[in-house]
C-alpha positions as CSV (number, residue, x, y, z in Angstrom):
1,X,127.1,34.8,-87.6
2,X,129.9,37.4,-87.5
3,X,133.5,36.4,-88.4
4,X,134.5,37.2,-84.8
5,X,131.8,35.0,-83.4
6,X,132.8,32.1,-85.7
7,X,136.4,32.4,-84.6
8,X,135.3,32.3,-81.0
9,X,133.2,29.2,-81.4
10,X,135.9,27.4,-83.3
11,X,138.4,28.3,-80.6
12,X,136.0,27.1,-77.9
13,X,135.5,23.7,-79.6
14,X,139.3,23.3,-79.8
15,X,139.7,24.0,-76.2
16,X,136.9,21.6,-75.2
17,X,138.8,18.7,-76.9
18,X,142.4,19.6,-76.2
19,X,142.4,19.0,-72.4
20,X,145.3,19.9,-70.1
21,X,147.8,20.3,-72.8
22,X,145.9,23.4,-74.0
23,X,145.7,24.7,-70.5
24,X,149.5,24.5,-70.0
25,X,150.4,25.8,-73.4
26,X,148.1,28.8,-73.5
27,X,148.0,30.1,-70.0
28,X,150.2,33.0,-70.9
29,X,147.7,34.2,-73.5
30,X,145.8,36.3,-71.0
31,X,142.8,37.8,-72.7
32,X,142.5,40.8,-70.4
33,X,141.9,44.0,-72.3
34,X,142.6,46.4,-69.4
35,X,140.1,48.0,-67.1
36,X,141.3,51.6,-67.9
37,X,139.9,51.2,-71.5
38,X,136.5,52.4,-72.5
39,X,133.8,49.7,-72.8
40,X,132.9,48.8,-76.4
41,X,129.1,48.9,-76.7
42,X,129.3,46.7,-79.8
43,X,131.3,44.0,-78.2
44,X,129.8,40.5,-78.2
45,X,130.1,38.8,-74.8
46,X,130.8,35.1,-74.9
47,X,129.6,33.4,-71.7
48,X,130.9,29.9,-70.8
49,X,128.5,27.7,-68.8
50,X,128.0,24.1,-67.8
51,X,124.3,24.8,-67.4
52,X,122.8,24.0,-70.8
53,X,119.0,24.0,-71.0
54,X,117.3,20.7,-71.8
55,X,114.8,22.6,-73.9
56,X,113.9,26.3,-74.4
57,X,110.5,26.4,-72.7
58,X,110.2,26.9,-68.9
59,X,106.9,25.1,-68.6
60,X,108.5,21.9,-69.8
61,X,111.3,22.0,-67.2
62,X,114.3,23.0,-69.2
63,X,116.5,22.9,-66.1
64,X,117.9,26.0,-64.4
65,X,119.9,26.7,-67.6
66,X,116.8,27.9,-69.4
67,X,116.3,30.5,-66.7
68,X,120.0,31.5,-66.8
69,X,119.7,32.3,-70.5
70,X,116.2,33.5,-71.1
71,X,114.6,35.0,-68.0
72,X,115.0,38.8,-68.2
73,X,117.1,38.6,-71.3
74,X,114.8,37.1,-73.9
75,X,111.5,36.8,-71.9
76,X,110.2,39.2,-69.4
77,X,107.6,38.8,-66.6
78,X,105.1,41.3,-65.1
79,X,107.7,41.6,-62.4
80,X,111.5,41.2,-62.1
81,X,113.5,39.6,-59.3
82,X,116.7,41.6,-58.8
83,X,120.2,40.2,-58.2
84,X,119.6,40.8,-54.4
85,X,116.1,39.0,-54.5
86,X,114.0,42.2,-54.5
87,X,110.8,42.4,-56.6
88,X,110.4,45.2,-59.1
89,X,107.7,45.9,-61.7
90,X,108.7,45.1,-65.3
91,X,105.9,44.6,-67.9
92,X,103.4,45.6,-65.3
93,X,103.5,49.4,-65.6
94,X,100.9,49.8,-62.8
95,X,99.4,47.4,-60.3
96,X,96.3,47.7,-58.2
97,X,95.2,45.2,-55.5
98,X,91.7,44.8,-54.1
99,X,91.2,45.4,-50.4
100,X,90.6,41.6,-49.8
101,X,93.9,40.8,-51.6
102,X,92.2,38.6,-54.2
103,X,92.1,40.7,-57.3
104,X,95.2,42.1,-59.0
105,X,94.8,44.5,-61.9
106,X,97.8,45.1,-64.1
107,X,98.3,47.8,-66.7
108,X,100.9,46.8,-69.3
109,X,103.9,48.5,-70.7
110,X,103.9,49.4,-74.4
111,X,106.1,46.6,-75.5
112,X,106.4,44.4,-78.5
113,X,107.6,40.8,-79.1
114,X,110.6,40.1,-81.2
115,X,108.3,39.0,-84.0
116,X,106.9,42.5,-84.1
117,X,103.5,41.7,-82.4
118,X,102.4,44.1,-79.8
119,X,102.1,42.9,-76.2
120,X,98.5,42.6,-75.2
121,X,96.4,41.5,-72.2
122,X,95.6,38.4,-74.2
123,X,99.2,37.4,-74.1
124,X,99.4,37.8,-70.3
125,X,96.2,35.7,-69.9
126,X,97.6,33.0,-72.2
127,X,101.0,33.0,-70.4
128,X,99.6,32.7,-66.9
129,X,97.1,30.0,-68.0
130,X,99.8,27.9,-69.8
131,X,102.1,28.2,-66.8
132,X,99.6,26.6,-64.4
133,X,98.0,24.5,-67.1
134,X,97.8,20.7,-67.2
135,X,100.8,20.2,-69.4
136,X,103.1,22.5,-67.4
137,X,105.7,21.1,-65.1
138,X,107.2,24.5,-64.2
139,X,108.9,24.5,-60.8
140,X,106.6,27.2,-59.4
141,X,103.4,26.0,-60.9
142,X,102.0,24.8,-57.6
143,X,102.5,28.2,-55.9
144,X,100.9,30.0,-58.8
145,X,97.9,27.6,-59.0
146,X,96.4,30.1,-56.4
147,X,95.2,31.8,-59.6
148,X,91.5,31.2,-60.0
149,X,90.9,33.0,-63.3
150,X,92.4,35.7,-65.6
151,X,90.2,38.3,-67.3
152,X,91.1,40.6,-70.2
153,X,89.8,44.1,-69.3
154,X,91.0,45.8,-72.4
155,X,94.0,45.5,-74.7
156,X,96.4,46.8,-72.1
157,X,94.7,45.8,-68.9
158,X,94.4,42.4,-67.3
159,X,92.8,41.3,-64.1
160,X,93.9,38.2,-62.1
161,X,91.6,36.8,-59.4
162,X,93.1,34.5,-56.8
163,X,91.5,31.7,-54.8
164,X,93.0,33.0,-51.6
165,X,95.4,35.8,-50.7
166,X,99.0,35.1,-51.6
167,X,101.7,37.1,-50.0
168,X,104.3,35.9,-52.5
169,X,102.2,36.3,-55.6
170,X,104.1,39.2,-57.2
171,X,107.4,37.5,-56.2
172,X,106.4,34.3,-57.9
173,X,105.2,36.2,-61.0
174,X,108.9,37.2,-61.4
175,X,109.5,33.7,-62.7
176,X,106.7,33.6,-65.3
177,X,107.6,34.5,-68.8
178,X,105.0,36.5,-70.8
179,X,105.1,34.8,-74.2
180,X,103.5,35.6,-77.5
181,X,100.1,33.8,-77.5
182,X,100.5,33.1,-81.2
183,X,104.1,31.8,-81.1
184,X,103.2,28.0,-80.9
185,X,105.9,25.5,-79.9
186,X,108.6,27.3,-77.8
187,X,110.8,24.3,-77.0
188,X,113.3,25.1,-79.8
189,X,112.5,28.8,-80.6
190,X,111.5,31.9,-78.6
191,X,109.5,35.1,-78.9
192,X,109.7,37.4,-75.9
193,X,109.7,41.1,-75.2
194,X,113.2,41.2,-73.7
195,X,116.4,43.2,-74.7
196,X,117.7,40.2,-76.7
197,X,116.2,37.9,-79.3
198,X,117.2,34.3,-79.9
199,X,119.4,34.2,-83.0
200,X,120.8,30.7,-83.0
201,X,120.3,27.5,-80.9
202,X,122.7,24.6,-81.3
203,X,121.8,21.9,-78.8
204,X,124.8,20.5,-77.1
205,X,126.9,23.5,-78.2
206,X,125.6,27.1,-77.9
207,X,122.8,29.7,-77.8
208,X,123.3,33.0,-79.4
209,X,121.3,36.2,-78.5
210,X,121.2,39.2,-80.7
211,X,120.3,42.7,-79.3
212,X,116.6,43.6,-79.8
213,X,117.0,46.9,-81.6
214,X,113.3,47.7,-80.9
215,X,113.4,47.0,-77.2
216,X,110.9,49.1,-75.2
217,X,113.3,49.6,-72.3
218,X,116.9,50.6,-71.9
219,X,119.2,49.2,-74.5
220,X,121.8,46.6,-73.5
221,X,125.3,47.8,-72.9
222,X,126.8,45.2,-75.2
223,X,126.4,44.0,-78.8
224,X,125.0,40.6,-78.1
225,X,125.7,37.4,-76.1
226,X,126.8,33.9,-76.9
227,X,126.4,31.1,-74.3
228,X,128.9,28.4,-75.0
229,X,128.4,25.1,-73.2
230,X,130.9,22.6,-71.8
231,X,130.1,19.4,-70.0
232,X,133.7,19.1,-68.8
233,X,134.7,21.8,-66.2
234,X,138.4,21.5,-67.3
235,X,137.4,22.3,-70.9
236,X,135.5,25.3,-69.6
237,X,138.5,26.6,-67.7
238,X,140.7,26.1,-70.8
239,X,138.2,28.1,-72.8
240,X,138.5,31.0,-70.5
241,X,142.2,30.8,-70.4
242,X,142.4,30.8,-74.2
243,X,140.0,33.7,-74.8
244,X,137.4,31.4,-76.2
245,X,134.9,32.8,-73.6
246,X,134.9,36.1,-71.7
247,X,133.5,34.8,-68.4
248,X,132.0,31.7,-66.7
249,X,128.7,31.9,-64.9
250,X,129.7,29.5,-62.2
251,X,133.1,28.1,-61.2
252,X,132.9,24.6,-59.7
253,X,136.6,24.0,-59.3
254,X,138.2,26.2,-56.6
255,X,141.6,24.6,-57.2
256,X,141.8,26.6,-60.4
257,X,141.2,30.0,-58.7
258,X,144.9,30.7,-57.9
259,X,145.8,30.1,-61.5
260,X,143.1,32.5,-62.8
261,X,144.1,35.2,-60.3
262,X,147.7,34.9,-61.3
263,X,146.7,35.3,-64.9
264,X,144.8,38.5,-64.2
265,X,141.3,37.3,-64.3
266,X,138.6,38.7,-61.9
267,X,137.2,36.4,-59.2
268,X,133.6,37.5,-58.5
269,X,132.3,35.9,-55.3
270,X,128.7,36.4,-54.3
271,X,125.9,34.8,-52.3
272,X,124.3,31.6,-53.5
273,X,121.1,29.7,-52.9
274,X,122.4,26.6,-54.7
275,X,122.0,23.5,-52.5
276,X,123.7,20.2,-53.3
277,X,121.1,17.6,-52.3
278,X,121.1,13.9,-51.8
279,X,117.4,13.5,-52.5
280,X,115.6,10.4,-51.6
281,X,112.5,9.0,-53.2
282,X,110.5,9.2,-50.0
283,X,107.7,7.1,-51.5
284,X,109.7,3.9,-51.6
285,X,111.5,1.6,-49.1
286,X,113.8,2.0,-47.5
287,X,113.6,5.8,-47.8
288,X,110.0,5.9,-46.7
289,X,111.6,5.5,-43.2
290,X,112.6,8.6,-41.3
291,X,115.1,6.5,-39.3
292,X,116.8,5.3,-42.5
293,X,117.0,8.8,-44.0
294,X,118.5,10.1,-40.7
295,X,120.9,7.2,-40.7
296,X,122.2,8.1,-44.1
297,X,122.5,11.7,-43.1
298,X,124.6,10.9,-40.0
299,X,126.9,8.6,-42.0
300,X,128.2,11.4,-44.3
301,X,130.9,13.7,-43.1
302,X,129.6,16.8,-44.9
303,X,132.3,19.1,-43.7
304,X,134.9,16.8,-45.2
305,X,132.9,16.8,-48.5
306,X,132.6,20.6,-48.5
307,X,136.3,21.1,-47.9
308,X,137.1,18.6,-50.7
309,X,134.8,20.2,-53.2
310,X,135.0,23.9,-52.4
311,X,138.3,24.2,-50.5
312,X,136.8,26.1,-47.5
313,X,134.2,28.1,-49.4
314,X,130.5,27.5,-49.1
315,X,128.8,26.4,-45.9
316,X,126.9,23.6,-44.3
317,X,123.1,23.9,-44.0
318,X,120.6,21.6,-42.3
319,X,117.5,22.2,-44.5
320,X,116.4,23.7,-47.8
321,X,116.6,27.3,-46.4
322,X,119.9,29.2,-46.8
323,X,120.9,32.1,-44.5
324,X,119.9,34.7,-47.0
325,X,116.2,33.9,-46.6
326,X,114.0,35.4,-43.8
327,X,112.9,32.0,-42.4
328,X,116.4,30.6,-42.0
329,X,117.2,28.5,-38.9
330,X,120.7,27.2,-38.1
331,X,120.1,23.5,-38.4
332,X,123.5,22.4,-39.7
333,X,124.0,20.1,-36.7
334,X,120.4,18.9,-36.5
335,X,121.4,15.6,-38.2
336,X,125.1,15.4,-37.0
337,X,127.9,13.4,-38.5
338,X,127.9,10.4,-36.2
339,X,128.5,7.0,-37.7
340,X,127.7,5.2,-34.4
341,X,124.3,7.0,-34.4
342,X,123.8,6.1,-38.0
343,X,124.3,2.4,-37.2
344,X,121.8,2.6,-34.3
345,X,119.2,4.2,-36.5
346,X,119.7,1.5,-39.1
347,X,119.2,-1.2,-36.5
348,X,116.0,0.5,-35.3
349,X,114.7,0.6,-38.8
350,X,115.4,-3.1,-39.3
351,X,118.4,-2.6,-41.6
352,X,121.1,-3.6,-39.1
353,X,122.8,-5.5,-41.9
354,X,122.6,-2.5,-44.2
355,X,121.1,-2.4,-47.7
356,X,121.8,-1.6,-51.3
357,X,120.4,1.3,-53.3
358,X,121.0,2.9,-56.7
359,X,122.1,6.6,-56.8
360,X,121.1,8.2,-60.1
361,X,123.8,10.8,-60.7
362,X,123.8,13.5,-63.4
363,X,127.0,13.6,-65.4
364,X,127.3,17.4,-65.1
365,X,129.0,19.5,-62.5
366,X,130.5,17.9,-59.4
367,X,127.8,15.3,-58.9
368,X,130.0,12.3,-60.0
369,X,132.6,13.3,-57.5
370,X,130.0,13.8,-54.7
371,X,128.5,10.4,-55.6
372,X,131.9,8.6,-55.1
373,X,132.3,10.3,-51.7
374,X,128.8,9.4,-50.6
375,X,129.4,5.8,-51.7
376,X,132.6,5.6,-49.6
377,X,131.0,7.1,-46.5
378,X,127.9,4.9,-46.6
379,X,130.0,1.8,-47.0
380,X,131.4,2.4,-43.6
381,X,128.0,1.8,-42.0
382,X,127.1,-1.2,-44.2
383,X,125.1,0.6,-47.0
384,X,126.1,-0.3,-50.6
385,X,125.6,2.4,-53.2
386,X,125.4,1.6,-56.9
387,X,126.1,4.7,-58.8
388,X,124.2,5.2,-62.1
389,X,125.6,8.0,-64.2
390,X,123.0,9.6,-66.4
391,X,122.7,12.7,-68.6
392,X,120.8,15.8,-67.6
393,X,118.1,14.9,-70.2
394,X,117.8,11.4,-68.7
395,X,117.6,12.8,-65.2
396,X,114.8,15.1,-66.2
397,X,112.8,12.2,-67.6
398,X,113.7,9.4,-65.2
399,X,113.9,11.2,-61.9
400,X,112.0,14.5,-62.3
401,X,109.1,13.4,-64.6
402,X,108.7,9.6,-64.0
403,X,109.9,9.6,-60.3
404,X,111.5,6.3,-61.2
405,X,114.5,6.3,-58.8
406,X,115.6,5.5,-55.3
407,X,117.9,8.4,-54.6
408,X,119.6,11.0,-56.7
409,X,122.0,14.0,-56.5
410,X,121.0,17.4,-57.7
411,X,121.8,21.0,-57.2
412,X,118.7,23.1,-56.5
413,X,119.4,26.7,-57.4
414,X,116.1,28.5,-56.7
415,X,115.5,30.8,-53.9
416,X,112.5,30.4,-51.6
417,X,112.1,26.8,-52.7
418,X,111.2,25.2,-49.4
419,X,107.7,25.1,-50.9
420,X,108.7,22.1,-52.9
421,X,108.4,20.1,-49.6
422,X,104.8,21.1,-49.4
423,X,104.0,19.3,-52.6
424,X,103.7,15.5,-52.2
425,X,103.7,15.1,-56.0
426,X,107.2,16.7,-56.4
427,X,109.8,14.3,-57.6
428,X,111.1,13.4,-54.1
429,X,107.6,12.7,-52.8
430,X,108.0,14.1,-49.3
431,X,104.5,14.0,-47.7
432,X,103.9,15.6,-44.3
433,X,100.5,17.1,-43.6
434,X,101.7,19.6,-41.1
435,X,104.3,20.9,-43.4
436,X,101.8,21.2,-46.2
437,X,99.4,23.1,-43.8
438,X,102.1,25.5,-42.6
439,X,103.3,26.3,-46.0
440,X,99.8,26.8,-47.3
441,X,98.9,29.0,-44.4
442,X,102.1,31.0,-44.8
443,X,101.0,32.1,-48.3
444,X,97.7,33.3,-46.9
445,X,99.5,35.3,-44.1
446,X,98.7,39.0,-43.9
447,X,102.1,40.0,-42.5
448,X,105.6,39.0,-43.3
449,X,106.2,38.2,-39.6
450,X,103.3,35.7,-39.7
451,X,104.6,34.2,-42.9
452,X,108.1,33.8,-41.5
453,X,107.0,32.0,-38.3
454,X,104.9,29.5,-40.3
455,X,107.7,28.7,-42.7
456,X,110.2,28.3,-39.8
457,X,108.0,25.5,-38.5
458,X,108.1,23.8,-41.9
459,X,111.8,24.4,-42.0
460,X,112.4,22.7,-38.6
461,X,110.1,19.7,-39.5
462,X,111.7,18.8,-42.9
463,X,115.1,18.9,-41.1
464,X,113.8,16.7,-38.3
465,X,112.4,14.3,-40.9
466,X,115.7,14.3,-42.9
467,X,113.4,14.7,-46.0
468,X,116.6,15.0,-48.0
469,X,120.3,15.3,-47.1
470,X,121.3,18.9,-47.7
471,X,125.0,18.3,-48.3
472,X,126.1,21.9,-48.5
473,X,125.4,25.4,-49.8
474,X,127.5,26.3,-52.8
475,X,129.5,29.5,-52.9
476,X,128.8,31.7,-56.0
477,X,132.0,32.0,-57.9
478,X,132.2,33.7,-61.3
479,X,135.4,34.3,-63.2
480,X,135.7,37.1,-65.9
481,X,138.5,38.3,-68.1
482,X,140.1,41.6,-67.4
483,X,138.1,44.4,-68.9
484,X,134.8,42.7,-68.4
485,X,132.4,44.5,-66.1
486,X,128.7,44.5,-65.1
487,X,128.6,40.8,-64.3
488,X,125.8,39.9,-61.8
489,X,127.4,39.0,-58.5
490,X,125.0,36.8,-56.7
491,X,123.4,33.4,-57.4
492,X,120.3,33.8,-55.4
493,X,118.5,31.9,-58.1
494,X,119.6,30.9,-61.6
495,X,118.9,34.3,-63.0
496,X,121.8,35.8,-64.9
497,X,121.0,39.2,-66.5
498,X,123.5,39.9,-69.2
499,X,122.4,43.3,-70.4
500,X,124.8,45.3,-68.1
501,X,127.9,43.2,-69.0
502,X,130.5,45.1,-71.0
503,X,133.9,44.4,-72.5
504,X,136.6,47.1,-72.7
């Protein structure tokens, strides 16, 4: 660890514990270095985030934080998803597809892992098979289970045969890390082919990435990156104001924007696909009832919530599909805010006197605030909410893995993730045969137009069924110190490529 890095980390720790006093006392210490200065290619970029991975291996969940740090930075896929959601080849130097759309042949780049081992077709075969293997709980495992088998043609050529055509196959491959087949346990270490290598991992504190000096592609524009984690958003803001971090990946408190603007920081606003969800366990009563779910939906004034959380930014949505995706429908009013309607629906479902349920709420981000709002709104129609605050690790085990919950709050960041509603084994257990059929058929579509029409049907149905309450769509707000450039603008998924970020 360099002396500068140690100084930054110590400063960050101080900011995290000093609270508002630090904010007031140090606001004048603007860290801006001036945009007219030349970027320093050796500068280490310190990224502040509330999105810490629960582990370092994507196939064991790891939360969106693992994607934010590792995808495209430490690990690479055969393909890359760009900041505007386009697909580009990465480790796949060449791709050939058979006429029936079932066989993909990839020729690999001449790349090496951080350990020094050369990338081979065996590594690709291993990586794809582990991603869809029995132990994997990766978010896109179901979509990629369309893979029938993987064959090594030669050291640099791999052939993937599908069970059926998949129009989204290369897009989904953009989420699959190609890992060293000899690396072993990757939950606390890493060995990828990306422009950065994992240098240090301190759970609950930080992740440090060093530049991969032997990277096969274009070298990063900076001298390394440190992700510094904060559970408390106020502590994160203080860290930015006191030069403990250079930028934050996502700002969850719009009330602080005016202060940052006045202090010379850059406010970077882009497009988001992050949906704040009140997710039911649709397997269990009373949430196995469509009427009950719709009653809960209509009892919550979502516009009031959005205004309270984001101060006019963001927008209301009525399903899992945001406006940036081709199968979007404007369903924001499909389950309108109408407490009288909510009470009627409850009576129809046999819950005229209300009921009580537990809302498992992660202690990160704005979930606790949202939970209190939901509790207040539902009380007006006779529903009692018991809020259970849990850590992200506990949420991962209790809710995501064990499905031991009644309802929960969560921010879903991925793009094109309506497919989760086609999987009855997903944590929320929504089970509609028509939706499953439409989504399956959409993947086998031969044209984008056909795919779009089928997904629109699924989109309408999950909204009609109030499969979840899509509370709102987040804006994407990043804040950077003056002199920082190259920060990815959008939040179309949790990807956050750091190799173009510079500090003057």
